[in-house]
C-alpha positions as CSV (number, residue, x, y, z in Angstrom):
1,M,19.6,2.4,17.1
2,S,22.6,0.3,16.5
3,K,25.1,0.9,13.7
4,H,23.5,0.6,10.2
5,L,24.8,-2.5,8.4
6,Q,24.5,-3.0,4.6
7,H,21.4,-5.2,4.4
8,D,20.0,-6.5,1.1
9,I,16.3,-6.2,0.9
10,D,14.9,-7.6,-2.4
11,I,11.3,-6.4,-3.0
12,L,9.0,-7.7,-5.7
13,I,5.7,-5.9,-6.2
14,E,3.2,-8.1,-8.1
15,D,0.1,-6.0,-7.3
16,D,0.3,-2.4,-8.4
17,R,-2.0,-1.3,-5.5
18,W,1.0,-1.5,-3.2
19,Q,2.5,1.5,-5.1
20,A,0.1,3.9,-3.4
21,L,1.8,3.1,-0.1
22,D,5.3,3.5,-1.5
23,F,5.7,-0.1,-0.4
24,D,9.3,-0.6,-1.5
25,Q,10.4,2.3,0.7
26,L,8.1,1.3,3.6
27,A,9.2,-2.3,3.6
28,A,12.9,-1.6,3.2
29,R,12.9,1.1,6.0
30,T,11.0,-1.2,8.4
31,I,13.0,-4.3,7.8
32,I,16.3,-2.4,8.0
33,Y,15.3,-0.9,11.3
34,V,14.4,-4.4,12.7
35,L,17.6,-5.9,11.4
36,D,19.8,-3.0,12.7
37,E,18.2,-3.5,16.2
38,L,18.4,-7.3,16.4
39,V,21.1,-8.6,14.0
40,R,24.8,-8.0,14.2
41,H,25.7,-8.9,10.6
42,P,24.5,-7.8,7.1
43,A,21.4,-9.7,6.3
44,E,19.3,-10.6,3.2
45,V,15.5,-10.6,3.1
46,S,13.2,-11.0,0.1
47,V,9.7,-9.6,0.1
48,L,6.8,-10.3,-2.2
49,A,3.9,-7.8,-2.2
50,C,1.0,-9.6,-3.8
51,D,-2.8,-10.0,-3.7
52,D,-5.0,-12.5,-2.0
53,A,-5.1,-14.9,-4.9
54,R,-1.3,-15.3,-4.9
55,I,-1.0,-15.6,-1.1
56,T,-3.8,-18.2,-1.1
57,K,-1.7,-20.3,-3.5
58,L,1.3,-19.9,-1.2
59,N,-0.6,-20.6,1.9
60,T,-2.1,-23.7,0.3
61,E,1.3,-24.9,-1.0
62,F,3.4,-24.3,2.1
63,R,0.9,-24.6,5.0
64,T,-1.9,-26.7,3.5
65,K,-4.3,-23.9,4.4
66,P,-6.3,-23.0,1.3
67,T,-7.2,-19.5,2.5
68,A,-5.8,-16.0,2.1
69,T,-3.8,-14.5,5.0
70,N,-2.1,-11.2,5.6
71,V,1.5,-12.2,5.8
72,L,3.6,-15.3,5.4
73,S,7.3,-15.9,6.3
74,W,9.8,-18.5,5.3
75,P,12.9,-18.5,7.5
76,E,16.0,-19.7,5.7
77,T,17.1,-21.4,8.9
78,D,15.0,-22.6,11.9
79,L,16.2,-20.3,14.7
80,N,13.5,-21.3,17.1
81,P,14.8,-23.5,19.9
82,E,12.9,-26.7,20.8
83,K,12.3,-25.4,24.3
84,E,9.1,-23.4,24.7
85,G,9.7,-19.8,25.8
86,A,13.4,-19.9,25.0
87,E,15.0,-17.0,23.1
88,P,15.5,-17.6,19.4
89,E,19.1,-18.6,18.4
90,S,21.4,-16.0,16.7
91,P,21.5,-16.5,13.0
92,T,24.8,-17.8,11.7
93,P,26.5,-15.7,8.9
94,D,27.4,-17.2,5.5
95,P,31.1,-17.4,4.8
96,D,30.9,-13.9,3.3
97,G,29.6,-12.6,6.6
98,T,26.0,-12.1,5.4
99,I,23.0,-13.8,7.0
100,S,20.3,-15.1,4.6
101,L,17.2,-14.8,6.6
102,G,14.4,-15.8,4.2
103,D,11.3,-14.6,2.5
104,I,8.1,-12.7,3.4
105,A,4.9,-12.4,1.3
106,I,2.2,-9.9,2.2
107,A,-1.3,-9.7,0.6
108,Y,-2.9,-6.3,-0.3
109,D,-6.5,-7.4,-0.1
110,T,-6.3,-8.9,3.4
111,C,-4.2,-6.1,4.7
112,A,-6.6,-3.4,3.4
113,R,-9.7,-5.3,4.7
114,E,-8.1,-5.7,8.2
115,A,-7.0,-2.1,8.4
116,V,-10.5,-1.0,7.7
117,E,-12.0,-3.5,10.2
118,Q,-9.5,-2.5,12.9
119,G,-9.8,1.3,12.2
120,K,-6.1,1.6,11.5
121,P,-4.3,3.5,8.8
122,M,-3.2,1.0,6.1
123,V,0.5,2.1,6.4
124,D,0.5,1.4,10.2
125,H,-1.1,-2.0,9.7
126,V,1.3,-3.0,6.9
127,T,4.3,-1.7,9.0
128,H,3.2,-4.0,11.8
129,L,2.9,-7.0,9.5
130,I,6.3,-6.4,8.1
131,V,7.8,-6.2,11.6
132,H,5.8,-9.4,12.5
133,G,7.1,-11.2,9.4
134,T,10.7,-10.1,9.9
135,L,10.6,-11.3,13.6
136,H,9.4,-14.7,12.3
137,L,12.5,-14.8,10.1
138,L,14.6,-14.2,13.2
139,G,13.0,-17.1,15.0
140,Y,10.3,-15.5,17.0
141,D,6.9,-17.1,17.1
142,H,3.5,-17.0,18.9
143,I,2.7,-20.7,19.2
144,C,2.6,-20.7,23.0
145,D,1.4,-17.8,25.3
146,R,4.9,-17.0,26.6
147,D,6.4,-16.7,23.1
148,A,3.4,-14.7,21.9
149,T,3.8,-12.3,24.8
150,R,7.5,-11.8,24.1
151,M,7.0,-11.4,20.4
152,E,4.1,-8.9,20.8
153,A,6.1,-6.8,23.3
154,L,9.0,-6.6,20.9
155,E,6.6,-5.7,18.1
156,V,5.1,-2.9,20.2
157,E,8.6,-1.6,21.1
158,I,9.8,-1.6,17.5
159,L,6.6,0.0,16.2
160,G,6.7,2.7,18.9
161,N,10.2,3.5,17.8
162,L,8.9,3.8,14.2
163,G,6.1,6.1,15.3
164,V,3.3,3.5,15.0
165,P,0.8,3.1,17.9
166,D,0.4,-0.2,19.8
167,P,-1.5,-2.5,17.4
168,Y,-2.8,-4.6,20.2
């Protein structure tokens, strides 16, 4: 792992069920690991731990999809190049040297249901989704097969380093 930078991870827990997972520690540890591996500057990320009702409102407002989902990400800057399959661009630091990456929202109900359906421990599934959301903030996506393959391989590598089995 690269040198630990002073990242600012702002976590808001709206649904108390997240407390059973020690979500604030889980999210901070996971995001900091990803940032330490992939970003060369201190970074800021905000996380909302909510329920399906809240994420449905967010998904409707921002993606015009009136359904619950497991995780949403709002990158501060579009780091995804126009060329399909190209590596995401490096984020540009603010004048103070910090990179404002954006926001992540994660829904308890959907995560819990998916973990049961997939036969995975909830903590492993949530860790995967936090890695996934953080990679979106860094410009990774899964729109085309080549990008999806690259993003999934990076997720598997990061999760393995965190002691989480391959989710795919």
